[in-house]
C-alpha positions as CSV (number, residue, x, y, z in Angstrom):
1,X,-0.1,0.0,0.0
2,X,1.4,3.3,-1.1
3,X,1.5,6.0,1.4
4,X,1.1,9.5,0.4
5,X,2.5,12.2,2.6
6,X,0.5,15.4,3.1
7,X,2.0,18.5,4.4
8,X,-0.3,21.1,5.9
9,X,0.5,24.7,4.7
10,X,1.5,26.9,7.3
11,X,-1.3,29.4,8.2
12,X,-0.7,32.9,6.9
13,X,-0.8,35.5,9.8
14,X,-2.8,38.5,8.6
15,X,-2.1,41.6,10.8
16,X,-4.3,44.6,10.2
17,X,-2.3,47.7,10.0
18,X,-3.4,50.8,11.6
19,X,-3.4,53.9,9.5
20,X,-1.2,56.6,10.6
21,X,-2.9,59.3,12.4
22,X,-2.9,62.7,10.9
23,X,-3.3,65.9,12.8
24,X,-5.9,68.2,11.4
25,X,-4.4,71.5,10.4
26,X,-5.8,74.5,12.2
27,X,-8.3,76.5,10.0
28,X,-6.8,79.7,8.5
29,X,-10.1,81.6,8.6
30,X,-9.5,83.0,12.2
31,X,-6.1,84.3,11.1
32,X,-7.6,85.9,7.9
33,X,-10.4,87.4,9.9
34,X,-8.0,89.0,12.5
35,X,-5.8,90.2,9.7
36,X,-8.8,91.8,8.0
37,X,-9.9,93.3,11.2
38,X,-6.5,94.7,12.0
39,X,-6.5,96.3,8.3
40,X,-9.9,97.9,8.8
41,X,-8.9,99.3,12.2
42,X,-5.8,100.7,10.9
43,X,-7.6,102.3,7.8
44,X,-10.3,103.8,10.1
45,X,-7.6,105.1,12.4
46,X,-5.7,106.7,9.5
47,X,-8.8,108.2,8.1
48,X,-10.0,109.7,11.5
49,X,-6.4,111.0,12.1
50,X,-6.3,112.6,8.6
51,X,-9.6,114.2,9.0
52,X,-8.7,115.7,12.3
53,X,-5.3,117.0,11.0
54,X,-7.0,118.4,8.0
55,X,-9.5,120.2,10.2
56,X,-7.0,121.6,12.5
57,X,-4.8,122.6,9.4
58,X,-7.8,124.3,7.5
59,X,-8.9,126.2,10.7
60,X,-5.4,127.4,11.4
61,X,-4.8,128.3,7.6
62,X,-8.0,129.3,6.1
63,X,-9.1,131.3,9.1
64,X,-6.6,134.0,8.1
65,X,-7.0,133.4,4.3
66,X,-6.6,136.6,2.2
67,X,-7.9,137.5,-1.2
68,X,-5.1,138.3,-3.5
69,X,-7.0,138.1,-6.9
70,X,-10.6,137.8,-8.0
71,X,-12.0,136.1,-11.0
72,X,-15.4,135.3,-12.4
73,X,-16.0,132.3,-14.7
74,X,-18.9,131.1,-16.9
75,X,-20.3,134.5,-17.8
76,X,-19.4,137.6,-19.8
77,X,-20.9,141.1,-20.3
78,X,-22.4,143.5,-17.6
79,X,-23.3,140.6,-15.4
80,X,-19.7,139.6,-15.1
81,X,-18.5,143.1,-14.2
82,X,-21.3,143.4,-11.5
83,X,-20.4,140.0,-9.9
84,X,-16.7,141.0,-10.2
85,X,-17.4,144.2,-8.3
86,X,-19.2,142.5,-5.5
87,X,-16.4,140.1,-5.0
88,X,-13.6,142.6,-5.5
89,X,-14.8,144.3,-2.2
90,X,-12.9,141.6,-0.3
91,X,-9.6,142.3,-2.3
92,X,-6.6,142.1,0.1
93,X,-8.9,141.2,2.9
94,X,-9.4,138.3,5.2
95,X,-12.1,136.0,3.7
96,X,-13.6,133.0,5.7
97,X,-15.6,130.0,4.3
98,X,-18.7,131.5,6.0
99,X,-18.2,134.7,4.1
100,X,-17.9,132.6,1.0
101,X,-21.4,131.0,1.6
102,X,-22.9,134.3,2.3
103,X,-21.6,135.7,-0.9
104,X,-23.0,132.7,-2.8
105,X,-26.4,133.2,-1.2
106,X,-26.3,136.8,-1.9
107,X,-25.6,136.3,-5.6
108,X,-28.3,133.6,-5.9
109,X,-30.8,136.2,-4.6
110,X,-29.7,139.1,-6.7
111,X,-29.3,137.1,-10.0
112,X,-32.3,134.7,-10.4
113,X,-31.2,134.2,-14.0
114,X,-27.9,132.5,-12.9
115,X,-27.5,128.9,-11.6
116,X,-24.8,126.7,-10.4
117,X,-23.3,129.5,-8.4
118,X,-20.1,128.6,-6.3
119,X,-17.5,130.5,-4.5
120,X,-14.2,128.9,-4.1
121,X,-10.8,130.1,-2.6
122,X,-7.5,128.9,-3.9
123,X,-5.4,127.9,-0.9
124,X,-2.1,128.4,-2.5
125,X,-3.0,130.9,-5.1
126,X,-5.1,133.3,-2.9
127,X,-7.5,133.5,-5.9
128,X,-11.3,134.1,-5.2
129,X,-13.1,132.5,-7.9
130,X,-16.9,132.9,-8.6
131,X,-18.3,130.4,-11.0
132,X,-21.9,130.8,-12.5
133,X,-24.0,129.5,-15.3
134,X,-26.7,131.5,-17.2
135,X,-30.1,129.7,-17.4
136,X,-31.4,128.6,-20.7
137,X,-34.9,129.4,-21.1
138,X,-37.3,127.1,-22.9
139,X,-40.4,129.3,-22.6
140,X,-41.4,132.7,-21.5
141,X,-44.7,133.7,-19.5
142,X,-46.3,136.9,-20.7
143,X,-48.3,138.1,-17.7
144,X,-51.5,140.3,-18.0
145,X,-49.5,143.5,-16.9
146,X,-47.0,143.0,-19.7
147,X,-44.2,141.6,-17.6
148,X,-42.3,138.5,-18.6
149,X,-41.0,135.4,-16.7
150,X,-38.9,132.7,-18.1
151,X,-38.6,128.9,-17.5
152,X,-35.8,126.8,-17.8
153,X,-35.3,123.1,-18.2
154,X,-35.4,122.6,-14.4
155,X,-38.9,124.1,-14.5
156,X,-37.7,127.1,-12.6
157,X,-39.4,130.5,-13.2
158,X,-37.2,133.5,-13.2
159,X,-36.7,137.1,-14.4
160,X,-34.0,138.0,-16.9
161,X,-33.8,141.4,-18.6
162,X,-31.0,140.1,-20.9
163,X,-32.7,136.7,-21.9
164,X,-31.8,135.5,-25.4
165,X,-34.5,135.5,-27.9
166,X,-36.2,132.2,-29.1
167,X,-38.1,131.2,-26.1
168,X,-41.4,129.9,-26.7
169,X,-44.1,132.7,-25.7
170,X,-46.8,131.2,-23.3
171,X,-49.7,133.3,-21.8
172,X,-49.8,132.2,-18.1
173,X,-53.1,132.4,-16.4
174,X,-53.0,132.2,-12.6
175,X,-50.4,133.1,-10.0
176,X,-46.8,132.8,-11.1
177,X,-45.2,130.0,-9.3
178,X,-41.6,129.6,-8.3
179,X,-41.6,126.4,-10.2
180,X,-43.9,124.9,-12.7
181,X,-44.8,121.2,-12.9
182,X,-42.2,119.1,-14.8
183,X,-45.0,118.2,-17.2
184,X,-45.1,121.6,-18.5
185,X,-41.4,121.6,-19.7
186,X,-42.3,118.4,-21.6
187,X,-45.4,119.9,-23.0
188,X,-43.3,122.9,-24.3
189,X,-40.7,120.7,-25.8
190,X,-43.5,118.6,-27.5
191,X,-45.2,121.7,-28.8
192,X,-41.8,122.9,-30.3
193,X,-41.6,119.6,-32.2
194,X,-45.1,119.8,-33.4
195,X,-44.8,123.5,-34.7
196,X,-43.6,122.4,-38.1
197,X,-46.8,120.5,-38.7
198,X,-49.1,123.0,-36.9
199,X,-47.8,126.4,-36.9
200,X,-49.0,128.7,-34.0
201,X,-48.1,132.1,-32.6
202,X,-48.8,131.6,-28.9
203,X,-49.7,129.1,-26.2
204,X,-51.9,129.8,-23.1
205,X,-51.3,127.7,-20.0
206,X,-53.6,127.7,-17.1
207,X,-51.6,126.8,-13.9
208,X,-54.6,125.9,-11.9
209,X,-56.6,123.6,-14.5
210,X,-53.3,122.4,-16.3
211,X,-55.1,123.3,-19.5
212,X,-53.6,124.5,-22.9
213,X,-54.9,126.9,-25.6
214,X,-53.2,127.4,-28.8
215,X,-53.6,130.5,-30.9
216,X,-52.9,130.3,-34.8
217,X,-51.7,133.0,-37.2
218,X,-55.2,133.3,-38.7
219,X,-56.6,134.1,-35.1
220,X,-58.0,130.6,-35.0
221,X,-58.1,129.1,-31.4
222,X,-57.6,125.4,-30.3
223,X,-58.6,124.6,-26.8
224,X,-56.8,121.4,-26.1
225,X,-58.2,121.0,-22.6
226,X,-56.0,119.0,-20.2
227,X,-52.3,119.0,-21.2
228,X,-52.5,115.2,-22.2
229,X,-52.4,113.3,-25.4
230,X,-51.3,116.4,-27.3
231,X,-49.7,114.6,-30.2
232,X,-53.0,112.9,-30.9
233,X,-55.0,116.0,-30.5
234,X,-52.9,118.0,-32.8
235,X,-53.1,115.5,-35.5
236,X,-56.9,115.6,-35.1
237,X,-56.8,119.3,-35.2
238,X,-54.9,119.4,-38.5
239,X,-57.6,117.0,-40.1
240,X,-60.4,119.1,-38.9
241,X,-58.8,122.5,-39.9
242,X,-58.0,121.1,-43.4
243,X,-61.8,120.3,-43.9
244,X,-63.0,123.6,-42.2
245,X,-60.9,125.8,-44.5
246,X,-63.1,124.6,-47.4
247,X,-66.4,125.2,-45.7
248,X,-66.0,127.9,-43.2
249,X,-64.1,131.2,-43.1
250,X,-61.5,131.9,-40.6
251,X,-61.1,132.1,-37.7
252,X,-62.6,129.2,-36.1
253,X,-62.4,127.5,-32.7
254,X,-61.8,123.8,-31.9
255,X,-62.7,122.5,-28.4
256,X,-61.3,119.1,-27.2
257,X,-62.9,119.2,-24.0
258,X,-64.8,115.9,-24.6
259,X,-61.8,114.3,-26.7
260,X,-61.9,111.3,-24.4
261,X,-65.4,110.5,-25.6
262,X,-64.3,110.9,-29.3
263,X,-65.7,114.4,-29.8
264,X,-64.3,117.6,-30.9
265,X,-66.5,120.8,-31.3
266,X,-65.8,123.3,-34.2
267,X,-67.4,126.7,-34.1
268,X,-66.7,130.0,-35.9
């Protein structure tokens, strides 16, 4: 009988290795936050220190600031000479920031036709500079007593004996306001664009009712009613006047009081 020899394989020993422990790195956010906070504090401190230093410096220097020269910018002619004379009073005299504000307010009250008035002092040059700008009228109000008021693009009503020609004449009914509604300036600009298609001599504006009346060269009158939908009203007025010229003698009157209801009244 043949014998077979069997050898038992040696058992393999499996050892579970432990993973090396890694320490978590501390977060960099606190350091970033602290650095940012320090920067903000430093900038704030510098800003406050600079502001305080400038205040002390300006009070020390500008308190005894003297006018060496005077100039007027933004305007020419008699108004420039008048303003120069008002500023030249301070020639070779001490001139404070408060006096500058007072001069600016005085000029605004004396010259309503001027805007963007500013008074500045040149620290190193000693130059007192008055800068102004002349208002540009878009319309002129003709009052019942014959006096005239002007309106600029900011809706400000003012007087100007030297106003340039070309402003749209508007008869004003009611008290003269310091400022007119912004819609009025839009109305005037719209009417100027429409003047090519419908020539007119003058407009009449009622401040209380916000209504508009147009007068044509042939003495015809168009009562537009409320200052609304003027483009559509002008187009309808052109159609009606074209037909009326063939049937009626001038002048005629158009009334758009009931335009919202699709009606326009024509009378002689």
